[in-house]
One Martini backbone bead per residue (centre of mass of N, CA, C, O) as a GRO file, in nm:
protein
  340
    1MET     BB    1   0.055   0.063  -0.017
    2ALA     BB    2   0.327   0.239   0.012
    3ASP     BB    3   0.462   0.174  -0.285
    4LYS     BB    4   0.207   0.236  -0.456
    5GLN     BB    5   0.017   0.390  -0.693
    6ILE     BB    6  -0.320   0.497  -0.619
    7SER     BB    7  -0.619   0.559  -0.687
    8LEU     BB    8  -0.885   0.681  -0.522
    9PRO     BB    9  -1.106   0.479  -0.610
   10ALA     BB   10  -0.934   0.228  -0.542
   11LYS     BB   11  -0.904   0.289  -0.241
   12LEU     BB   12  -1.205   0.281  -0.171
   13ILE     BB   13  -1.256  -0.010  -0.264
   14ASN     BB   14  -1.043  -0.152  -0.095
   15GLY     BB   15  -1.148  -0.057   0.182
   16GLY     BB   16  -1.434  -0.175   0.154
   17ILE     BB   17  -1.366  -0.476   0.107
   18ALA     BB   18  -1.196  -0.517   0.361
   19GLY     BB   19  -1.420  -0.444   0.566
   20LEU     BB   20  -1.634  -0.657   0.489
   21ILE     BB   21  -1.461  -0.908   0.534
   22GLY     BB   22  -1.360  -0.851   0.825
   23VAL     BB   23  -1.628  -0.816   0.976
   24THR     BB   24  -1.755  -1.092   0.910
   25CYS     BB   25  -1.526  -1.259   1.060
   26VAL     BB   26  -1.502  -1.073   1.361
   27PHE     BB   27  -1.770  -0.979   1.506
   28PRO     BB   28  -1.809  -1.172   1.751
   29ILE     BB   29  -1.557  -1.065   1.899
   30ASP     BB   30  -1.654  -0.772   1.922
   31LEU     BB   31  -1.898  -0.835   2.098
   32ALA     BB   32  -1.735  -0.951   2.332
   33LYS     BB   33  -1.573  -0.696   2.389
   34THR     BB   34  -1.811  -0.510   2.468
   35ARG     BB   35  -1.923  -0.682   2.703
   36LEU     BB   36  -1.663  -0.693   2.874
   37GLN     BB   37  -1.616  -0.380   2.902
   38ASN     BB   38  -1.913  -0.330   3.040
   39GLN     BB   39  -1.831  -0.474   3.282
   40GLN     BB   40  -1.908  -0.467   3.611
   41ASN     BB   41  -1.898  -0.569   3.933
   42GLY     BB   42  -2.231  -0.597   3.941
   43SER     BB   43  -2.222  -0.741   3.614
   44ARG     BB   44  -2.095  -1.049   3.596
   45LEU     BB   45  -2.145  -1.277   3.320
   46TYR     BB   46  -1.844  -1.293   3.206
   47THR     BB   47  -1.516  -1.456   3.189
   48SER     BB   48  -1.496  -1.470   2.867
   49MET     BB   49  -1.504  -1.499   2.536
   50SER     BB   50  -1.614  -1.789   2.519
   51ASP     BB   51  -1.841  -1.750   2.731
   52CYS     BB   52  -1.990  -1.529   2.574
   53LEU     BB   53  -2.048  -1.687   2.308
   54ILE     BB   54  -2.199  -1.927   2.432
   55LYS     BB   55  -2.425  -1.761   2.576
   56THR     BB   56  -2.527  -1.623   2.322
   57ILE     BB   57  -2.615  -1.875   2.164
   58LYS     BB   58  -2.812  -1.989   2.382
   59SER     BB   59  -2.998  -1.712   2.409
   60GLU     BB   60  -2.980  -1.597   2.074
   61GLY     BB   61  -2.817  -1.744   1.892
   62TYR     BB   62  -2.613  -1.719   1.627
   63PHE     BB   63  -2.712  -1.419   1.538
   64GLY     BB   64  -2.640  -1.281   1.811
   65MET     BB   65  -2.332  -1.228   1.723
   66TYR     BB   66  -2.466  -1.000   1.497
   67ARG     BB   67  -2.516  -0.760   1.658
   68GLY     BB   68  -2.472  -0.471   1.459
   69ALA     BB   69  -2.360  -0.552   1.173
   70ALA     BB   70  -2.513  -0.364   0.979
   71VAL     BB   71  -2.372  -0.108   1.059
   72ASN     BB   72  -2.086  -0.193   0.988
   73LEU     BB   73  -2.136  -0.278   0.688
   74THR     BB   74  -2.230   0.007   0.602
   75LEU     BB   75  -1.976   0.194   0.740
   76VAL     BB   76  -1.698   0.051   0.679
   77THR     BB   77  -1.640   0.149   0.399
   78PRO     BB   78  -1.594   0.457   0.456
   79GLU     BB   79  -1.403   0.425   0.692
   80LYS     BB   80  -1.168   0.263   0.559
   81ALA     BB   81  -1.135   0.439   0.317
   82ILE     BB   82  -1.057   0.698   0.467
   83LYS     BB   83  -0.817   0.589   0.626
   84LEU     BB   84  -0.638   0.478   0.389
   85ALA     BB   85  -0.651   0.725   0.199
   86ALA     BB   86  -0.547   0.940   0.396
   87ASN     BB   87  -0.273   0.818   0.446
   88ASP     BB   88  -0.176   0.830   0.152
   89PHE     BB   89  -0.213   1.132   0.114
   90PHE     BB   90  -0.018   1.228   0.342
   91ARG     BB   91   0.231   1.077   0.244
   92GLN     BB   92   0.259   1.215  -0.031
   93HIS     BB   93   0.271   1.518   0.088
   94LEU     BB   94   0.527   1.449   0.288
   95SER     BB   95   0.694   1.380   0.061
   96LYS     BB   96   1.028   1.395  -0.091
   97ASP     BB   97   1.071   1.297  -0.396
   98GLY     BB   98   0.995   0.990  -0.301
   99GLN     BB   99   1.099   0.962  -0.032
  100LYS     BB  100   1.146   0.843   0.262
  101LEU     BB  101   0.992   0.857   0.547
  102THR     BB  102   0.986   0.975   0.839
  103LEU     BB  103   0.864   0.900   1.139
  104LEU     BB  104   0.719   1.169   1.188
  105ARG     BB  105   0.563   1.171   0.915
  106GLU     BB  106   0.418   0.904   0.960
  107MET     BB  107   0.265   1.002   1.214
  108LEU     BB  108   0.118   1.238   1.078
  109ALA     BB  109  -0.039   1.069   0.878
  110GLY     BB  110  -0.188   0.900   1.089
  111CYS     BB  111  -0.323   1.135   1.231
  112GLY     BB  112  -0.493   1.228   0.986
  113ALA     BB  113  -0.649   0.961   0.948
  114GLY     BB  114  -0.780   0.944   1.234
  115THR     BB  115  -0.933   1.218   1.215
  116CYS     BB  116  -1.112   1.156   0.961
  117GLN     BB  117  -1.271   0.888   1.054
  118VAL     BB  118  -1.466   0.998   1.293
  119ILE     BB  119  -1.709   1.081   1.120
  120ILE     BB  120  -1.792   0.766   1.108
  121THR     BB  121  -1.714   0.611   1.372
  122THR     BB  122  -1.891   0.734   1.597
  123PRO     BB  123  -2.182   0.653   1.500
  124MET     BB  124  -2.118   0.355   1.455
  125GLU     BB  125  -2.040   0.289   1.752
  126MET     BB  126  -2.292   0.392   1.893
  127LEU     BB  127  -2.490   0.185   1.761
  128LYS     BB  128  -2.339  -0.083   1.799
  129ILE     BB  129  -2.325  -0.089   2.112
  130GLN     BB  130  -2.626  -0.103   2.175
  131LEU     BB  131  -2.673  -0.375   2.023
  132GLN     BB  132  -2.457  -0.552   2.160
  133ASP     BB  133  -2.545  -0.490   2.475
  134ALA     BB  134  -2.837  -0.590   2.503
  135GLY     BB  135  -2.781  -0.894   2.579
  136ARG     BB  136  -2.651  -0.822   2.857
  137ILE     BB  137  -2.888  -0.651   2.985
  138ASP     BB  138  -3.148  -0.824   2.977
  139PRO     BB  139  -3.097  -1.021   3.237
  140ILE     BB  140  -3.036  -0.752   3.450
  141CYS     BB  141  -3.277  -0.571   3.349
  142ASP     BB  142  -3.504  -0.341   3.482
  143SER     BB  143  -3.728  -0.097   3.414
  144SER     BB  144  -3.697   0.024   3.722
  145LEU     BB  145  -3.347   0.001   3.718
  146CYS     BB  146  -3.268   0.164   3.486
  147SER     BB  147  -3.027   0.353   3.294
  148CYS     BB  148  -3.053   0.662   3.092
  149ASP     BB  149  -2.966   0.938   2.894
  150SER     BB  150  -3.251   0.892   2.738
  151PRO     BB  151  -3.582   0.887   2.777
  152ASN     BB  152  -3.676   0.787   2.498
  153VAL     BB  153  -3.479   0.552   2.473
  154PHE     BB  154  -3.555   0.416   2.737
  155LEU     BB  155  -3.847   0.344   2.660
  156PHE     BB  156  -3.788   0.193   2.396
  157VAL     BB  157  -3.594  -0.028   2.508
  158ASN     BB  158  -3.787  -0.145   2.731
  159ILE     BB  159  -4.001  -0.249   2.538
  160SER     BB  160  -3.811  -0.448   2.406
  161TRP     BB  161  -3.743  -0.612   2.663
  162GLU     BB  162  -4.027  -0.708   2.730
  163ALA     BB  163  -4.059  -0.871   2.466
  164GLN     BB  164  -3.818  -1.055   2.516
  165ARG     BB  165  -3.909  -1.188   2.780
  166LYS     BB  166  -4.160  -1.318   2.661
  167LEU     BB  167  -4.011  -1.489   2.454
  168MET     BB  168  -3.837  -1.648   2.660
  169SER     BB  169  -4.069  -1.777   2.819
  170GLN     BB  170  -4.205  -1.919   2.578
  171ALA     BB  171  -3.959  -2.083   2.484
  172ALA     BB  172  -3.911  -2.238   2.753
  173VAL     BB  173  -4.171  -2.404   2.736
  174GLY     BB  174  -4.124  -2.539   2.453
  175ASP     BB  175  -3.778  -2.505   2.469
  176PRO     BB  176  -3.551  -2.518   2.715
  177GLY     BB  177  -3.274  -2.591   2.531
  178GLY     BB  178  -3.310  -2.365   2.336
  179PRO     BB  179  -3.282  -2.107   2.154
  180VAL     BB  180  -3.337  -1.756   2.170
  181GLU     BB  181  -3.530  -1.533   1.993
  182LEU     BB  182  -3.454  -1.193   1.953
  183ARG     BB  183  -3.616  -0.884   1.942
  184SER     BB  184  -3.466  -0.604   1.812
  185HIS     BB  185  -3.365  -0.315   1.773
  186THR     BB  186  -3.281  -0.081   1.541
  187ALA     BB  187  -3.074   0.150   1.401
  188MET     BB  188  -3.297   0.337   1.291
  189GLN     BB  189  -3.451   0.371   1.554
  190LEU     BB  190  -3.220   0.488   1.718
  191THR     BB  191  -3.160   0.729   1.537
  192ARG     BB  192  -3.434   0.868   1.564
  193GLU     BB  193  -3.429   0.898   1.875
  194LEU     BB  194  -3.167   1.063   1.894
  195LEU     BB  195  -3.252   1.299   1.706
  196ARG     BB  196  -3.506   1.378   1.868
  197SER     BB  197  -3.362   1.414   2.164
  198GLN     BB  198  -3.037   1.524   2.070
  199GLY     BB  199  -2.955   1.514   1.796
  200ILE     BB  200  -2.650   1.498   1.643
  201ALA     BB  201  -2.501   1.467   1.920
  202GLY     BB  202  -2.600   1.176   1.982
  203LEU     BB  203  -2.408   1.039   1.757
  204TYR     BB  204  -2.141   1.207   1.897
  205LYS     BB  205  -2.094   1.050   2.133
  206GLY     BB  206  -1.754   1.024   2.216
  207LEU     BB  207  -1.558   1.186   2.030
  208GLY     BB  208  -1.312   1.233   2.212
  209ALA     BB  209  -1.252   0.930   2.266
  210THR     BB  210  -1.218   0.853   1.969
  211LEU     BB  211  -0.975   1.032   1.915
  212LEU     BB  212  -0.795   0.907   2.147
  213ARG     BB  213  -0.789   0.634   1.988
  214ASP     BB  214  -0.742   0.677   1.667
  215VAL     BB  215  -0.489   0.850   1.655
  216PRO     BB  216  -0.285   0.667   1.805
  217PHE     BB  217  -0.334   0.420   1.633
  218SER     BB  218  -0.230   0.548   1.362
  219ILE     BB  219   0.050   0.630   1.469
  220ILE     BB  220   0.132   0.330   1.512
  221TYR     BB  221   0.046   0.159   1.265
  222PHE     BB  222   0.160   0.283   0.995
  223PRO     BB  223   0.465   0.290   1.063
  224LEU     BB  224   0.488  -0.010   1.144
  225PHE     BB  225   0.395  -0.131   0.881
  226ALA     BB  226   0.597   0.001   0.685
  227ASN     BB  227   0.854  -0.123   0.825
  228LEU     BB  228   0.779  -0.422   0.813
  229ASN     BB  229   0.723  -0.438   0.505
  230SER     BB  230   1.017  -0.349   0.414
  231LEU     BB  231   1.165  -0.616   0.515
  232GLY     BB  232   1.007  -0.790   0.263
  233GLY     BB  233   1.139  -0.682   0.025
  234ARG     BB  234   1.219  -0.689  -0.323
  235GLY     BB  235   1.460  -0.533  -0.281
  236ALA     BB  236   1.477  -0.196  -0.292
  237ASP     BB  237   1.178  -0.152  -0.469
  238GLY     BB  238   1.026  -0.393  -0.398
  239PRO     BB  239   0.758  -0.554  -0.313
  240ALA     BB  240   0.594  -0.721  -0.093
  241PRO     BB  241   0.464  -0.991  -0.015
  242PHE     BB  242   0.151  -1.076   0.084
  243TYR     BB  243   0.237  -1.223   0.353
  244VAL     BB  244   0.386  -0.977   0.464
  245SER     BB  245   0.150  -0.780   0.463
  246PHE     BB  246  -0.030  -0.946   0.647
  247ALA     BB  247   0.162  -0.971   0.893
  248SER     BB  248   0.207  -0.667   0.930
  249GLY     BB  249  -0.092  -0.595   0.979
  250CYS     BB  250  -0.134  -0.777   1.228
  251ILE     BB  251   0.093  -0.670   1.412
  252ALA     BB  252   0.024  -0.370   1.403
  253GLY     BB  253  -0.277  -0.395   1.489
  254SER     BB  254  -0.239  -0.540   1.766
  255THR     BB  255  -0.050  -0.336   1.895
  256ALA     BB  256  -0.236  -0.083   1.873
  257ALA     BB  257  -0.482  -0.205   2.019
  258VAL     BB  258  -0.350  -0.251   2.299
  259ALA     BB  259  -0.241   0.040   2.346
  260VAL     BB  260  -0.562   0.167   2.322
  261ASN     BB  261  -0.762   0.011   2.515
  262PRO     BB  262  -0.824   0.206   2.748
  263VAL     BB  263  -0.982   0.405   2.556
  264ASP     BB  264  -1.189   0.198   2.460
  265VAL     BB  265  -1.326   0.158   2.730
  266ILE     BB  266  -1.413   0.449   2.770
  267LYS     BB  267  -1.580   0.476   2.511
  268THR     BB  268  -1.781   0.248   2.568
  269ARG     BB  269  -1.895   0.360   2.836
  270ILE     BB  270  -1.994   0.638   2.726
  271GLN     BB  271  -2.180   0.522   2.481
  272THR     BB  272  -2.347   0.382   2.684
  273MET     BB  273  -2.688   0.427   2.766
  274THR     BB  274  -2.752   0.143   2.905
  275ARG     BB  275  -2.795   0.027   3.247
  276GLY     BB  276  -2.760  -0.109   3.528
  277SER     BB  277  -2.823  -0.049   3.862
  278GLN     BB  278  -2.494  -0.104   3.940
  279GLU     BB  279  -2.404   0.104   3.723
  280ASP     BB  280  -2.218   0.338   3.601
  281THR     BB  281  -2.197   0.680   3.523
  282TYR     BB  282  -2.087   0.923   3.268
  283SER     BB  283  -1.963   1.264   3.186
  284GLY     BB  284  -1.663   1.168   3.103
  285VAL     BB  285  -1.341   1.093   3.080
  286THR     BB  286  -1.247   1.169   3.365
  287ASP     BB  287  -1.482   1.031   3.518
  288CYS     BB  288  -1.429   0.749   3.411
  289ILE     BB  289  -1.144   0.707   3.517
  290ARG     BB  290  -1.205   0.751   3.817
  291LYS     BB  291  -1.423   0.523   3.854
  292ILE     BB  292  -1.259   0.283   3.756
  293LEU     BB  293  -1.029   0.307   3.961
  294ARG     BB  294  -1.211   0.291   4.218
  295GLN     BB  295  -1.394   0.024   4.145
  296GLU     BB  296  -1.169  -0.169   3.950
  297GLY     BB  297  -0.909  -0.070   3.855
  298PRO     BB  298  -0.652  -0.085   3.621
  299SER     BB  299  -0.737  -0.364   3.482
  300ALA     BB  300  -0.997  -0.257   3.336
  301PHE     BB  301  -0.836  -0.130   3.080
  302LEU     BB  302  -0.792  -0.450   2.968
  303LYS     BB  303  -1.056  -0.507   2.869
  304GLY     BB  304  -1.066  -0.682   2.570
  305ALA     BB  305  -0.776  -0.688   2.441
  306TYR     BB  306  -0.766  -0.968   2.297
  307CYS     BB  307  -1.014  -0.919   2.125
  308ARG     BB  308  -0.910  -0.667   1.977
  309ALA     BB  309  -0.665  -0.807   1.850
  310LEU     BB  310  -0.839  -1.025   1.696
  311VAL     BB  311  -0.982  -0.808   1.523
  312ILE     BB  312  -0.758  -0.617   1.401
  313ALA     BB  313  -0.553  -0.800   1.266
  314PRO     BB  314  -0.729  -0.913   1.024
  315LEU     BB  315  -0.838  -0.648   0.918
  316PHE     BB  316  -0.548  -0.533   0.830
  317GLY     BB  317  -0.446  -0.774   0.677
  318ILE     BB  318  -0.666  -0.775   0.462
  319ALA     BB  319  -0.623  -0.489   0.360
  320GLN     BB  320  -0.335  -0.534   0.247
  321VAL     BB  321  -0.410  -0.760   0.046
  322VAL     BB  322  -0.610  -0.601  -0.122
  323TYR     BB  323  -0.401  -0.396  -0.212
  324PHE     BB  324  -0.200  -0.595  -0.337
  325LEU     BB  325  -0.413  -0.718  -0.547
  326GLY     BB  326  -0.593  -0.492  -0.676
  327MET     BB  327  -0.919  -0.486  -0.675
  328GLY     BB  328  -0.991  -0.197  -0.758
  329GLU     BB  329  -0.846  -0.197  -1.032
  330PHE     BB  330  -0.994  -0.440  -1.148
  331LEU     BB  331  -1.281  -0.316  -1.145
  332LEU     BB  332  -1.204  -0.053  -1.308
  333SER     BB  333  -1.126  -0.202  -1.583
  334PHE     BB  334  -1.444  -0.235  -1.672
  335LEU     BB  335  -1.440   0.045  -1.738
  336PRO     BB  336  -1.465   0.289  -1.944
  337GLN     BB  337  -1.234   0.459  -2.125
  338GLN     BB  338  -1.104   0.783  -2.136
  339ASN     BB  339  -1.022   1.004  -2.382
  340ASN     BB  340  -0.807   1.284  -2.425
   0.00000   0.00000   0.00000
């Protein structure tokens, strides 16, 4: 990706294809990460990633692991496209006569990419987290004991939970050992309720925390990937083989993911609208840090770290392979060429 010049449309297509493939493969792990990160001392339902996935399948069925996937699959294309294309754009403008970028310039390019992507990432994460965490809240939340940041969304979500509990009890009578299919609210319904009650700011709740996560992530990831990938290059100017690009993307992605996991925990807690009766609410980043340290200790900032590494590593490994294979250029080759 860093070695060859790619047109902007091809970059957007490559980023979109990589995002769709990656999200489809790793979304259940991402769901487990969200539920593990949102667990507080008073509502510990899952002991590990595997325990979370097993309990999710038992209570919600196989497709319960894909709660919120539609939001990701819809918005991951522009998100990944913006991130990867912006990094290439900044790298090209920061390079001097095609020379190799210094580490500082590589970090600046990554910073620019991370800043650009939050336009899409923040509302995508906001909606995805509500849908992913609903299955964790359902068993522990009672409509008289829940807390929610928006009264309208609170009422709407609790109506959904009441319907789900009725379905669970009916299914338990008919088939006590089988999975329960839960009818959950949709991303469009949540979006309408947020816009009605809080305006556009409702979709961008946690913007500051998202910036604090994505900018450092990109500052770490892109320079690390570029340097790892260059180690496997064929000759002085030859591109690295695809397996080197894949491995470099996986290593750089997992390293950056673990490094910024504490901020990801903070972002997830802030963006979660509905909580159990024993769970804390947060007014901002500083308040969230203070309460987590006081109630759960420093180790809480590492919740879901291995899940996040397992999610990010293949996501960015796949992205680099898609770029290497030139799938965007291949698809664009079928369009009629315009003669100058």
